C-alpha positions as CSV (number, residue, x, y, z in Angstrom):
1,M,-20.6,4.1,1.8
2,G,-17.2,4.2,3.4
3,H,-18.8,4.1,6.9
4,I,-20.8,1.0,6.4
5,S,-19.6,-1.9,8.6
6,N,-21.6,-4.6,6.9
7,P,-19.9,-6.4,4.0
8,D,-23.1,-7.9,2.4
9,G,-24.9,-4.6,2.7
10,F,-21.9,-2.7,1.3
11,R,-21.7,-5.0,-1.7
12,D,-25.4,-4.7,-2.4
13,L,-25.3,-0.9,-2.2
14,Y,-22.2,-0.8,-4.4
15,S,-23.9,-2.9,-7.0
16,A,-27.0,-0.7,-7.0
17,V,-25.0,2.5,-7.3
18,F,-22.1,1.7,-9.5
19,G,-22.2,-1.8,-11.1
20,D,-19.0,-2.2,-13.2
21,V,-16.2,0.4,-12.7
22,T,-16.1,2.9,-15.6
23,Q,-13.9,5.8,-16.5
24,Q,-16.8,8.0,-15.2
25,S,-17.2,6.3,-11.8
26,V,-13.6,5.3,-11.0
27,E,-12.7,8.5,-9.1
28,S,-15.8,8.2,-6.9
29,I,-14.8,4.6,-6.1
30,I,-11.3,5.7,-5.2
31,D,-12.9,8.3,-2.9
32,I,-14.9,5.6,-1.2
33,S,-11.7,3.6,-0.8
34,R,-10.1,6.6,0.9
35,V,-13.0,6.9,3.4
36,L,-12.8,3.2,4.1
37,F,-9.1,3.5,4.8
38,A,-9.7,6.4,7.2
39,T,-12.5,4.6,8.9
40,R,-10.4,1.4,9.4
41,Q,-7.5,3.5,10.8
42,A,-9.8,5.1,13.3
43,Q,-11.3,1.8,14.3
44,Q,-7.9,0.2,14.8
45,G,-6.8,3.2,16.8
46,Q,-9.8,2.8,19.1
47,C,-8.9,-0.9,19.6
48,N,-5.3,0.0,20.5
49,D,-6.5,2.8,22.9
50,F,-9.0,0.3,24.5
51,L,-6.3,-2.2,25.2
52,V,-4.1,0.5,26.8
53,G,-7.0,1.7,28.9
54,A,-7.7,-1.8,30.1
55,N,-4.0,-2.3,31.1
56,I,-3.6,-5.2,28.7
57,P,0.1,-6.0,28.0
58,F,1.3,-5.1,24.5
59,D,1.3,-8.0,22.1
60,P,1.6,-7.6,18.3
61,G,-1.0,-10.3,17.9
62,L,-3.6,-7.9,19.3
63,L,-2.4,-4.7,17.5
64,D,-4.9,-2.9,15.3
65,C,-7.8,-5.1,16.6
66,G,-5.8,-8.2,15.8
67,I,-6.6,-8.0,12.1
68,H,-3.0,-9.1,11.2
69,S,-3.4,-12.4,13.2
70,D,-5.6,-15.4,12.7
71,G,-8.6,-15.9,14.9
72,Q,-7.2,-18.8,16.8
73,K,-4.2,-16.8,17.9
74,V,-6.3,-13.8,18.8
75,N,-8.7,-15.9,20.9
76,A,-5.8,-17.4,22.8
77,L,-4.4,-14.0,23.6
78,I,-7.8,-12.7,24.7
79,T,-8.0,-15.6,27.1
80,Q,-4.4,-15.3,28.2
81,F,-4.6,-11.6,29.0
82,K,-8.3,-11.6,30.1
83,V,-9.2,-9.0,27.5
84,P,-12.7,-7.5,28.1
85,A,-15.5,-8.8,25.8
86,Q,-15.9,-5.5,24.1
87,F,-12.6,-6.1,22.2
88,A,-14.1,-9.0,20.3
89,S,-16.9,-6.8,19.0
90,M,-14.5,-4.1,18.0
91,R,-12.4,-6.7,16.2
92,S,-15.4,-8.0,14.3
93,S,-16.2,-4.5,13.1
94,A,-12.6,-4.0,12.0
95,N,-12.6,-7.3,10.0
96,Q,-15.8,-6.3,8.3
97,L,-14.2,-3.1,7.1
98,V,-11.2,-5.1,5.8
99,R,-13.6,-7.3,3.8
100,E,-15.3,-4.2,2.3
101,S,-11.9,-2.7,1.4
102,S,-10.8,-6.0,-0.3
103,F,-14.1,-6.1,-2.3
104,L,-13.7,-2.5,-3.5
105,K,-10.0,-3.0,-4.3
106,G,-10.7,-6.1,-6.3
107,K,-13.1,-4.0,-8.5
108,L,-10.5,-1.2,-8.8
109,F,-7.6,-3.6,-9.7
110,S,-9.7,-5.3,-12.4
111,F,-10.5,-1.9,-13.9
112,L,-6.8,-0.8,-13.9
113,R,-5.6,-4.0,-15.5
114,A,-8.2,-3.6,-18.2
115,N,-7.6,0.1,-19.0
116,Y,-4.1,1.0,-17.8
117,H,-2.0,-1.9,-19.2
118,A,1.0,-0.6,-21.1
119,P,0.9,0.6,-23.9
120,R,-2.0,2.7,-22.7
121,D,-4.3,5.0,-24.7
122,R,-3.8,8.1,-22.5
123,A,-6.5,10.0,-24.3
124,R,-9.1,7.4,-23.4
125,A,-7.7,6.5,-20.0
126,P,-6.2,9.7,-18.4
127,G,-4.2,9.7,-15.2
128,L,-6.0,9.0,-12.0
129,D,-5.9,10.6,-8.5
130,L,-4.7,7.9,-6.1
131,S,-3.6,10.5,-3.5
132,S,-3.9,9.4,0.1
133,A,-5.4,6.0,-0.9
134,E,-4.2,2.6,0.3
135,I,-3.3,-0.1,-2.3
136,V,-2.6,-3.5,-0.7
137,N,-1.5,-6.7,-2.4
138,G,-2.1,-5.2,-5.8
139,D,-0.8,-6.6,-9.1
140,F,0.4,-3.4,-10.9
141,S,2.7,-5.4,-13.2
142,E,2.9,-3.8,-16.7
143,L,0.6,-0.9,-15.7
144,D,1.3,2.6,-17.0
145,L,1.0,5.1,-14.1
146,T,1.9,8.1,-16.2
147,D,0.3,11.3,-14.8
148,F,-1.2,9.5,-11.8
149,N,-1.3,11.6,-8.6
150,I,0.3,9.4,-6.0
151,A,0.9,12.0,-3.2
152,G,0.5,10.3,0.1
153,V,-0.6,7.0,-1.3
154,I,0.4,3.8,0.4
155,F,1.5,1.0,-1.9
156,D,1.7,-2.0,0.4
157,T,3.0,-5.3,-1.0
158,V,2.4,-4.2,-4.6
159,D,4.0,-6.0,-7.6
160,F,5.4,-3.4,-10.0
161,R,7.1,-5.8,-12.5
162,D,7.6,-4.0,-15.8
163,A,5.4,-1.1,-14.8
164,I,5.8,2.6,-15.8
165,I,5.9,4.8,-12.7
166,N,5.9,8.3,-14.0
167,P,3.5,10.2,-11.7
168,K,2.5,13.9,-11.6
169,G,4.7,16.1,-9.5
170,R,8.2,15.7,-8.5
171,I,9.8,14.9,-5.1
172,P,12.5,17.4,-4.0
173,V,15.9,15.8,-4.1
174,V,17.8,16.8,-1.0
175,A,21.6,17.0,-1.3
176,T,23.4,14.4,0.8
177,S,25.2,17.1,2.7
178,T,21.9,18.3,4.2
179,G,21.2,14.9,5.8
180,R,18.2,12.6,5.5
181,P,15.0,14.7,5.2
182,A,11.8,14.1,7.2
183,F,9.2,11.8,5.6
184,L,6.4,14.2,4.7
185,P,2.7,13.2,4.5
186,E,2.6,14.0,0.8
187,Y,5.4,11.5,0.0
188,P,4.3,8.1,-1.4
189,D,4.9,5.0,0.7
190,F,6.2,1.9,-1.2
191,R,6.5,-0.4,1.7
192,G,6.9,-4.1,0.6
193,S,6.5,-3.1,-3.0
194,T,8.9,-4.1,-5.8
195,W,9.4,-0.8,-7.5
196,W,12.9,-1.8,-8.7
197,E,11.3,-4.4,-11.0
198,A,9.6,-1.6,-12.9
199,R,10.4,-0.7,-16.6
200,Y,10.7,3.0,-15.8
201,V,10.6,5.2,-12.6
202,E,10.5,9.0,-12.8
203,P,14.0,10.4,-11.8
204,S,13.2,12.3,-8.6
205,L,11.0,9.4,-7.4
206,L,13.7,6.9,-8.2
207,V,16.3,8.7,-6.0
208,F,13.7,9.0,-3.2
209,L,12.9,5.3,-3.4
210,T,16.5,4.2,-3.2
211,D,16.8,6.1,0.1
212,W,13.5,5.2,1.8
213,F,12.2,1.9,0.3
214,F,15.2,-0.3,-0.5
215,P,14.7,-4.1,-0.1
216,Y,14.3,-5.3,3.5
217,A,14.5,-1.8,4.8
218,R,12.6,-3.0,7.9
219,S,12.3,-6.5,9.4
220,D,8.5,-6.4,9.5
221,I,8.1,-5.6,5.8
222,R,6.5,-8.3,3.7
223,Y,6.7,-8.7,-0.1
224,P,4.5,-10.4,-2.6
225,I,4.2,-14.1,-1.8
226,G,7.3,-16.0,-2.9
227,Y,9.3,-12.9,-3.7
228,S,12.9,-12.4,-2.7
229,I,15.9,-10.6,-4.2
230,T,19.7,-10.5,-3.7
231,Q,21.7,-7.4,-3.2
232,A,23.5,-7.9,-6.5
233,A,20.3,-8.4,-8.4
234,Y,18.8,-5.3,-6.8
235,E,21.8,-3.1,-7.7
236,T,21.7,-4.3,-11.3
237,K,18.0,-3.5,-11.6
238,V,18.4,0.0,-10.0
239,R,21.4,0.9,-12.2
240,A,19.4,0.0,-15.2
241,L,16.5,2.2,-14.0
242,C,18.9,5.1,-13.4
243,K,20.3,4.8,-16.9
244,A,16.8,4.7,-18.4
245,A,15.8,7.8,-16.4
246,N,19.1,9.5,-17.1
247,V,19.7,10.2,-13.4
248,S,22.7,9.8,-11.2
249,C,21.8,7.4,-8.4
250,P,23.8,6.9,-5.2
251,S,27.2,5.3,-5.7
252,T,26.3,3.0,-2.8
253,L,22.8,1.6,-2.8
254,R,21.2,0.8,0.6
255,F,20.1,-2.8,1.1
256,G,18.6,-4.3,4.3
257,Q,19.0,-7.6,6.0
258,A,17.1,-10.3,4.1
259,P,15.3,-12.9,6.2
260,T,17.2,-16.1,6.8
261,G,17.2,-18.3,3.7
262,K,16.3,-15.5,1.3
């Protein structure tokens, strides 16, 4: 299913095979989500390679098939740079894959909110394997992620207010004297996600997050709509998480440059 570039056909096939998400089907649905993510990445890479091969000047509005830009802007750039017609077809396929991913994630998010809200019955709802999946614009507030496998997952713009983030496995804590370690593929990615708003974060993950995914770590990171935080508020929240996890967090917490007016 993860290779179908036809949103209507995808939804019809999904309904025929799965219907409502259940504890028995959820892992299969997450697998399909992984395949969709890989297919989208491949499609976007082909778009980027096509533009390079056609000697089109770089513009962020066309990056990844232009899926991050509105149609009017992309059409204007296509005209401005005289982009070959094949790009429009590639962009259409990429947008269809995005729609399929959004449909599937809506089903998954509804299931998680119904079955993994804290306090959670862990016997009835065991931890799930989210490894190497992509979670975008998710409301994970008040969810209990105890015993979830989050190796290599991408949490992009996820609301973690009052969540319990206590996954399987532990991230090695590298001593400061050894320098900043490389970001390994098995590490979770919390870009644009409000992990510091959680109720509890596993100790090794907490130390890792303060180093890699502090607020405004990059200028292109977006957060849930309307969200902003001050450095003082962030430090207060992280100190409370450190106390709850009984871990020594860095004496100086990193904080990026908030956008103007934030």
